[in-house]
N, C-alpha and C positions, 0 to 999 in steps of 0.2 A: 165960771165955775163958782159954786157956793158951798159953804160948809153948813150942814144941818145937824144940830144937836137935838136928839129926841130923848126925853125923860118919860118913863112910863111905868105903871104898876106891873110888877113881874109877871102877873098872870097873862098879860097881853103879848108875851114874847112870840108865840106862834103867829098871832095876827100881824105883828110888826114884820116878822120875817116874810109872811105872805105878801104884804104890801111891797116890801123891797124886791121880792122876786117878780111880782106882777109888773112893776115899773122897770125891771131889769137894772136895778141898782145892786151891784155886786160887792163893791168894797165898803167896808165899815170897820169901826172899832167898837167893841161891846164891853160894857162893864156890867157884870151880873148883879151886883148888889150896891146900890147907892141909897142914901137917905135924903129925905126932904119933905117939904110940905108946900102946898099951893099958895099962891099969893092972895087968893080970894076965898075959895071954898075948898071942900074936900077934907079927907082925913089925913093927918100926918102919917108918914111912912118912915118910922125910925128903927124898926127891928127890935123894939123893947117889949117888955111885958105889957105895958099900957097901950102901946101902938106897935103891934107885932109885924105889920106888913112892911115890905121893902120895895123899892123901885129898882129898875134897871135903866141903863142909858146906852145910847148908840150915837156915835159920831160918824157921819158919812159925808163924802164930798161928791157933789152931783153937778151935771151940767145945768145951767140956769133954767133951761126949758123944762126940767124935771121937778123944779121946786114947787110950782103950783099944784101939779098932780099929786105930789107927795103930801103936801100940806092938806089937800082936800081929803085924802085917804086917812090921814092922822085925825083930822077933825071928825070924820065919821066914826072912827073908833072911840074918840073922846065922848061923843054924844051918846054912844051906846052904854056908857057907864060913867056919868059925869062926876060921881063922888070919888072914883078911883084916880082919875087924872092922867092925861097924856098931854105933853106939851112938846112943841117943836120950835126951835129958834134958828133963824137963818142968819148967817154971817158971810160977808164977802171974803173971797180968797184972792189975795194979791199975787201970790206966787206959790208954786208947788214944784217939788222935785220928785 
């Protein structure tokens, strides 16, 4: 099992939900408004007058075999709008209750 943290431009919410549904990933935790900026390129998303957009974030726990298909779908979304930014980070899960 792996934890996948996905940070994305708020406008991609529907597309992210479609990816989760397509891959039959049911459980997640969702944060509607988070702030941030990319490490290399893209616009900051601070929710301010100068940088008005915001991101959202999802944390989901998936079987290891679903990680690659999930990352592939996230990458496709990112490539569709590279300035907006979608990132996914995978972490090991040692135990869960």
